[in-house]
C-alpha positions as CSV (number, residue, x, y, z in Angstrom):
1,X,-21.3,24.3,37.8
2,X,-24.8,24.8,39.3
3,X,-28.0,25.5,37.4
4,X,-30.5,27.1,39.8
5,X,-34.1,26.4,38.7
6,X,-36.1,28.5,41.0
7,X,-36.6,32.2,41.8
8,X,-34.0,32.0,44.6
9,X,-30.7,33.9,43.9
10,X,-28.1,31.8,42.0
11,X,-25.2,31.0,44.4
12,X,-22.6,31.1,41.6
13,X,-22.9,34.7,40.6
14,X,-19.4,36.2,41.3
15,X,-19.4,39.9,40.4
16,X,-21.8,41.1,43.0
17,X,-21.1,39.5,46.3
18,X,-23.4,39.5,49.3
19,X,-26.3,37.3,48.0
20,X,-27.6,35.1,50.8
21,X,-30.1,32.2,51.0
22,X,-31.2,29.7,53.4
23,X,-32.2,27.0,50.9
24,X,-31.2,26.7,47.2
25,X,-32.5,24.3,44.6
26,X,-30.0,23.3,42.0
27,X,-30.1,20.6,39.1
28,X,-27.5,19.1,37.0
29,X,-26.9,16.0,34.9
30,X,-24.1,13.8,35.9
31,X,-22.8,10.5,34.7
32,X,-24.0,8.6,31.6
33,X,-26.3,5.6,31.4
34,X,-26.8,3.7,28.0
35,X,-27.6,6.1,25.2
36,X,-27.1,9.2,27.3
37,X,-24.3,11.6,26.5
38,X,-22.2,12.7,29.5
39,X,-22.7,16.3,30.6
40,X,-19.9,18.8,30.6
41,X,-19.6,21.5,33.3
42,X,-16.8,24.0,34.4
43,X,-17.1,26.8,37.0
44,X,-13.3,27.7,36.3
45,X,-12.7,28.0,40.1
46,X,-9.5,25.9,39.6
47,X,-8.0,28.7,37.6
48,X,-7.4,26.7,34.4
49,X,-9.2,25.4,31.3
50,X,-8.2,21.8,31.5
51,X,-10.5,19.8,29.2
52,X,-10.9,22.7,26.7
53,X,-9.3,23.1,23.3
54,X,-8.4,26.8,22.7
55,X,-9.6,28.0,19.4
56,X,-7.2,30.6,18.0
57,X,-7.4,30.5,14.3
58,X,-5.2,33.5,13.7
59,X,-2.5,32.6,16.0
60,X,-0.2,31.6,13.2
61,X,-0.7,35.0,11.6
62,X,0.4,36.8,14.7
63,X,-3.1,37.5,16.2
64,X,-3.5,34.9,18.8
65,X,-6.3,34.7,21.4
66,X,-5.5,35.4,25.0
67,X,-7.1,33.2,27.8
68,X,-7.1,34.0,31.6
69,X,-9.1,33.3,34.7
70,X,-10.0,36.4,36.6
71,X,-12.0,36.0,39.8
72,X,-12.8,32.4,38.8
73,X,-14.2,33.3,35.4
74,X,-12.9,32.4,31.8
75,X,-11.8,35.6,30.0
76,X,-11.2,35.2,26.2
77,X,-9.5,38.2,24.4
78,X,-8.0,39.0,21.1
79,X,-4.8,41.0,21.1
80,X,-4.6,43.6,18.3
81,X,-6.8,44.6,15.3
82,X,-6.1,42.8,12.1
83,X,-7.1,45.7,10.0
84,X,-9.0,43.2,7.8
85,X,-12.7,42.9,7.4
86,X,-12.2,39.7,5.6
87,X,-10.2,38.3,8.5
88,X,-11.3,40.0,11.7
89,X,-9.9,39.1,15.2
90,X,-11.5,36.0,16.7
91,X,-10.9,33.3,19.3
92,X,-12.8,30.9,21.4
93,X,-12.6,27.6,23.2
94,X,-14.2,24.1,22.6
95,X,-15.1,21.1,24.7
96,X,-14.0,18.3,22.4
97,X,-14.5,15.5,24.8
98,X,-18.2,15.1,23.9
99,X,-20.0,15.4,20.6
100,X,-23.7,16.4,20.7
101,X,-26.5,16.0,18.1
102,X,-29.3,17.3,20.2
103,X,-27.7,19.9,22.7
104,X,-28.4,22.1,25.6
105,X,-25.5,24.5,26.3
106,X,-25.3,27.3,28.9
107,X,-22.9,29.8,30.2
108,X,-23.0,33.0,32.3
109,X,-21.8,36.2,30.9
110,X,-20.2,38.1,33.6
111,X,-18.0,40.8,32.0
112,X,-17.3,42.3,28.6
113,X,-15.7,45.2,26.7
114,X,-18.7,47.3,26.0
115,X,-17.1,50.0,23.9
116,X,-16.3,47.8,20.9
117,X,-18.5,46.2,18.2
118,X,-18.0,42.7,18.9
119,X,-20.0,39.4,19.1
120,X,-19.6,36.8,21.7
121,X,-21.5,33.7,22.9
122,X,-22.0,30.0,22.6
123,X,-21.0,27.5,19.8
124,X,-22.7,24.1,19.1
125,X,-22.4,21.2,16.6
126,X,-19.0,22.6,15.7
127,X,-17.0,20.4,13.2
128,X,-13.4,20.7,11.7
129,X,-12.4,23.8,13.9
130,X,-9.7,25.8,12.4
131,X,-8.7,28.6,10.1
132,X,-11.2,29.1,7.4
133,X,-12.8,25.5,8.0
134,X,-15.0,25.8,11.2
135,X,-18.6,24.6,10.7
136,X,-21.5,24.6,13.0
137,X,-23.9,27.0,14.9
138,X,-23.4,30.2,17.0
139,X,-25.7,32.0,19.4
140,X,-24.1,35.4,20.0
141,X,-24.8,38.7,21.4
142,X,-23.5,41.6,19.2
143,X,-22.7,45.0,20.9
144,X,-24.2,46.9,17.9
145,X,-23.3,49.5,15.3
146,X,-22.3,52.8,16.7
147,X,-22.0,51.4,20.2
148,X,-24.7,53.7,21.5
149,X,-26.0,53.2,25.0
150,X,-28.9,51.2,23.8
151,X,-27.6,49.3,20.8
152,X,-27.2,45.6,20.4
153,X,-28.8,42.4,19.2
154,X,-28.6,38.5,19.4
155,X,-28.1,36.3,16.4
156,X,-28.3,32.6,15.6
157,X,-25.8,31.9,12.9
158,X,-24.8,29.0,10.7
159,X,-20.9,28.9,10.3
160,X,-19.5,27.6,7.1
161,X,-15.7,27.8,6.8
162,X,-15.8,30.3,9.6
163,X,-18.2,32.6,7.8
164,X,-21.5,33.2,9.7
165,X,-24.8,33.2,8.0
166,X,-27.6,34.8,10.0
167,X,-30.6,32.5,10.6
168,X,-32.3,35.1,12.8
169,X,-31.8,38.0,15.1
170,X,-33.5,39.9,17.7
171,X,-32.7,43.4,19.2
172,X,-31.7,43.6,22.8
173,X,-29.2,45.8,24.8
174,X,-27.3,44.0,27.7
175,X,-26.4,46.2,30.7
176,X,-22.6,45.7,31.4
177,X,-23.3,46.4,35.1
178,X,-25.4,43.2,35.2
179,X,-24.8,39.4,34.7
180,X,-26.6,37.3,32.3
181,X,-27.1,33.6,31.3
182,X,-27.0,32.5,27.7
183,X,-28.7,29.3,26.8
184,X,-28.5,27.5,23.3
185,X,-30.5,24.5,22.5
186,X,-31.1,22.4,19.4
187,X,-32.8,19.3,18.1
188,X,-33.7,17.8,14.8
189,X,-37.2,16.7,13.5
190,X,-37.8,15.1,10.1
191,X,-34.4,16.5,8.9
192,X,-35.0,20.1,10.1
193,X,-33.1,21.6,13.0
194,X,-34.9,23.9,15.4
195,X,-32.4,26.1,17.3
196,X,-33.3,28.4,20.1
197,X,-31.3,31.0,22.1
198,X,-32.3,32.5,25.4
199,X,-30.9,35.1,27.7
200,X,-31.7,35.4,31.4
201,X,-30.9,38.3,33.5
202,X,-29.3,36.8,36.6
203,X,-30.2,35.8,39.3
204,X,-33.6,35.1,37.6
205,X,-33.0,31.9,35.7
206,X,-36.8,31.2,35.2
207,X,-38.1,33.9,32.8
208,X,-35.8,34.8,29.9
209,X,-35.5,38.4,28.9
210,X,-35.2,37.2,25.3
211,X,-36.0,34.1,23.3
212,X,-35.2,33.6,19.7
213,X,-36.0,30.5,17.7
214,X,-35.0,29.5,14.2
215,X,-35.0,26.6,11.9
216,X,-32.5,25.2,9.4
217,X,-33.7,22.8,6.8
218,X,-30.2,21.5,6.0
219,X,-28.7,21.2,9.5
220,X,-25.1,20.2,10.5
221,X,-25.9,16.8,12.3
222,X,-23.5,17.0,15.3
223,X,-20.4,18.5,16.7
224,X,-18.7,20.1,19.6
225,X,-19.9,22.9,21.9
226,X,-18.0,25.8,23.3
227,X,-17.5,29.6,23.5
228,X,-16.5,32.3,20.9
229,X,-15.6,36.0,20.6
230,X,-15.6,37.7,17.2
231,X,-14.7,41.2,15.9
232,X,-17.7,42.9,14.0
233,X,-16.0,46.2,13.5
234,X,-14.4,45.5,10.2
235,X,-11.1,44.2,11.8
236,X,-10.4,47.3,13.8
237,X,-11.4,46.1,17.2
238,X,-10.1,44.2,20.1
239,X,-12.7,41.5,21.5
240,X,-12.9,40.9,25.3
241,X,-15.5,38.8,27.2
242,X,-15.5,36.9,30.4
243,X,-17.7,33.7,30.9
244,X,-18.4,31.5,34.0
245,X,-20.5,28.4,34.9
246,X,-20.4,26.6,31.6
247,X,-22.7,23.6,31.3
248,X,-23.6,21.3,28.2
249,X,-25.5,18.1,27.7
250,X,-27.9,16.6,25.2
251,X,-31.2,17.6,26.8
252,X,-32.4,20.4,29.0
253,X,-32.2,19.5,32.6
254,X,-35.5,19.3,34.5
255,X,-36.7,22.4,36.3
256,X,-37.6,22.5,40.0
257,X,-40.5,24.4,41.4
258,X,-40.6,25.5,44.9
259,X,-43.8,26.0,47.0
260,X,-43.9,27.2,50.6
261,X,-46.4,25.1,52.3
262,X,-46.2,26.8,55.7
263,X,-45.4,25.0,59.0
264,X,-41.6,25.0,58.2
265,X,-41.9,23.0,55.0
266,X,-41.2,23.5,51.4
267,X,-42.5,21.3,48.5
268,X,-39.9,20.6,45.7
269,X,-41.4,19.3,42.5
270,X,-40.2,18.4,38.9
271,X,-41.7,16.7,36.0
272,X,-42.3,12.8,36.3
273,X,-41.0,12.6,32.7
274,X,-37.5,13.1,34.1
275,X,-37.2,9.4,34.8
276,X,-34.2,7.9,36.6
277,X,-33.0,11.1,38.5
278,X,-31.9,11.0,42.1
279,X,-32.6,13.8,44.5
280,X,-29.3,14.7,46.4
281,X,-28.6,17.4,49.0
282,X,-25.4,19.1,50.5
283,X,-25.1,21.4,53.4
284,X,-22.6,23.7,51.4
285,X,-21.3,24.4,48.0
286,X,-17.9,25.2,49.0
287,X,-16.9,22.5,49.3
288,X,-20.0,20.5,48.3
289,X,-20.7,17.2,50.0
290,X,-23.6,15.6,47.9
291,X,-25.4,12.6,49.4
292,X,-28.6,10.8,48.2
293,X,-31.4,12.6,50.1
294,X,-33.5,10.8,52.6
295,X,-36.7,12.0,51.0
296,X,-38.2,9.5,48.6
297,X,-39.9,11.4,45.7
298,X,-43.6,10.9,45.4
299,X,-45.6,10.8,42.1
300,X,-48.5,13.2,42.5
301,X,-50.5,11.6,39.6
302,X,-50.5,15.0,37.9
303,X,-47.3,14.7,36.0
304,X,-44.8,15.6,38.8
305,X,-42.6,14.0,41.3
306,X,-42.2,15.9,44.6
307,X,-40.5,15.8,48.0
308,X,-41.3,17.8,51.1
309,X,-38.3,19.6,52.9
310,X,-38.0,20.8,56.5
311,X,-36.9,24.4,56.4
312,X,-35.6,24.3,60.0
313,X,-32.5,22.4,58.9
314,X,-30.6,25.6,57.9
315,X,-28.7,26.0,54.7
316,X,-29.2,23.1,52.3
317,X,-28.7,22.7,48.5
318,X,-30.5,20.2,46.3
319,X,-29.9,18.8,42.9
320,X,-31.2,16.1,40.5
321,X,-28.7,13.6,39.3
322,X,-28.8,11.1,36.4
323,X,-26.6,8.2,37.5
């Protein structure tokens, strides 16, 4: 899982091959020191969902979820309509190896069934997952009523016993010929949760095409993160969405900026509030071979660390790592 934080094309977009770059900047959190929650990531290139707990609440009723890995993605489907608006088709998958209070969770949306009214996206602070008992929050894209060429919206919802209660929504239409990144964040202050959902049109991971922010005065305190698909057609639809490059942690990773200084040099910089990170580099991503970089970051006394990179070295990838 790689999170590019510059305007350079993201190297992990899979549906439209042919993207090239001479230098990429990537950042991720690894490991865990005292008081730091370990990050989770999965690019599904291994063709399995080891580490995930499949969420198929209607499986015992004959309406299971279906999970597959086309082209290194994670496809989640429902099988047949239930015919019940009170019990619509739904499925998902959770990472239950870490519990988050504050959270940052992201995933790429690389394919979906665009002729069905369905919702799909990210889950956070999920507790007691199961049939008519799941609690937590969801940030989802909903294909829209009537499935017109421009219909659709995003929602942040509070889940109580699997029933969603909308906390906020914003209209947007996602083009099925494009790829998107969904980002969901949350933190509490004085007993109130602030939840934010963002959508980026890949490969641009700098400027979101949508930002939705809501609050919840009686928040769920913590839980698991993961993925969900949900029928919004009244129980008559079949859901189908494919995800990739999942990443979750307890805080948003620091963002690189990149400036061409001329004379075959680039300046990489990031906020000096990101204390304790190491700069690492690799000549390739397939396979990656990360090593501590020889550049020692410098504090510019203006709130940033920076390192100067020689562009004559050929392809090279950089990341920040929290030991």
